[in-house]
N, C-alpha and C positions, 0 to 999 in steps of 0.2 A: 726393397719393394719399388714398383713402379707405379703411380698412379695415373691415369690420363687426366689431368686436369680440364683440358680442352672440354673434352665429352663430359665431364661433371658439370660444368659450367654452364655447355648447352642443356644439359639435362635440366639444371634447376633454372634456367630462363626461360624454358619452356613450359614448366610445371608451377612457378610461381610467380604471383604476382611482383611489380619492380619492386613494392616495397618491401616485401619478403626476400627479395632476391637482393638488393641492396643491404639490408641485416643480416643476410648470411654472409655476405664478404665482409662486412664489421666484425663479425663474431670470430670468421676464419683469422682475420689479421690480429686481433685480441688474443685469441687461442694461443696463437704464431708465438707473439711477444710472451705471455705468460708460460710457454712451454720454452722458451728462451730464459726466462727468468729463474725455472727449476730445473732447468736442466734435464729437459725432457725432447725426444723426438720433435722437432720444428716443423717437419713437414705433414708429419701424421695429426699433430693437432690443426694444422692448418685446413687439412683435409676433413677431420673429423668435426671441426667449427663450421665449415663449408657446408656439408650435408645435414646437419642436426635437424633442420626443419624441412629436410624434403616430402614430408608426410604432412605437414601444417595447413596445408588449404585442399586437400581431398575434400570430396564430398561423400555423403553418408552411402553410397553406392562403390564409389573405390575404396572407402574403408571398410565395407563389408566384405568387399573381394578377398582383401589383405587377410581379415580377420578367419575368414574361411579358410581360406588355402593354408597357414599357418597354424590353424586351431587357436587362435588367441583367445584369451578370456579372462575371466578374474575382475573384482571389486572398480577395475580402472576402467570398465567400459560400462559403467553406470553414466547416467547422463550428468549427474553432479559433478560428473571429471572430465566431461567430452572433452577438454581444451587440454589435455595431456594425453590424450590416446594416442595423437599424430606421434610422441616419441617411441611407443610401442610398434605402431606401424613402421616408422619410419627404419627403426634398427632391421628389421625384416626387409625390408624396401632396398637398404644400402646393402646386406648382405647378399640377396638376389642379384641385384645388378652390377657390384662391384666386386663382390668376393671378399670384403675388407674382412679383417681379423675379427675376434671378439672384443679386443679392446676398444676398436672403432665401433662396433657396432653397439656395446655396451653403453659408450659415452652417449649415444644417440639414444638409446634406451631409457639413460637414466637423467638426462639434462632436465625433464620439468619437474620431478617430485625429488631424484635424488635414491638414495640407497645406502644401505650400512653392507659389510662398509665402501666405501668410494674408493678407486684408484685414481691416480694423478690426473689422467687423461679425463675420467667421468667429472673430477672436480675444475680442472681446466675448462673444460666445455660448457659445464655448468655454469659457472661464475664468467666467463666470458660472455654467454649468453645475456647475462642480467647488466652487464657494466658497459658492452659495446656499445654506443649511443652516439650518435651524430649531436644530438643536444642533449647535454648532461643536466643532470640535478644536484642539490646538496647530499643526497643521500645515496645517490649512485655514484659520487664523486668519494663519498667516505668508502663504501665498497670498493671502489678501484685502489683507492691507496691502500686498503687494507689486503687485497687482493695479491698485492708485489711485497705485503707485509709476512701475512699468515694467511692462506688461503682456506685454512679451518675455521679459521676467525670471521673471514669474508663470509664463509656460508653460513655461519650462525647468525652474524646481524642480519644478511640477508633475509634467512626464515624468519628469524624472529620480526622483523619488518613485515613481512609477508602476514603475518598473524592477524594483526591489525587493521591491513587493508581489505582481506576477507572478510572478516568480519564485518567490516562498514559496510559490504557487499551483501551481507546474510550468507557467507559462504563459510565452510570448514577449511582449515588447512588438510591436505590427503594426510591419512594417519600414517604413510611411509614418510612425508615429509616431517613429521612431529616427532616420529620416531629417530630420525636423523637429527634434529633440532636437541632431542633428550641427550643423545648420545654424544655429541657435540660440546654441547654443554659441560657433561661429565668430565669427558675429555681434555678440554680448554680450560676447565678451571682447577 
């Protein structure tokens, strides 16, 4: 498969803030490292990491355009979860713009809340998004170390840490993420 990296980076530069663009580059690098570690296609992981937030800064009218065009629906589009809508929209955007295969599109779709079962690329992009930081914290550091030992354990630790973070902000974890956490806890123990 040939990816036009130049075009993709230009598209992202034009559609994202400087901060979000730099985040995307960090996540792409981390995804590539994880792919190398887990014997997955490094180039594919890099691309998936690069585009994962392509729709993150769309405004409501841009979101509505894609939602209508692809008839996207479901509880994910309730205001409570509006920070995760960009993942579902991003998946159809990269499909349309670049013709990416389902594996890449799914990893974009699932990077915010996860899904069951997650493929290896899904896990790589999900966790790379959480651990790729210029400035690290002890909990990110713990998750980064874990990510290279056992990616499922890293997912579990991250999701568990999110529950209290969200509760402190008066938010509930997305049901899909909770389901994933239960699934991982049963599988990992």
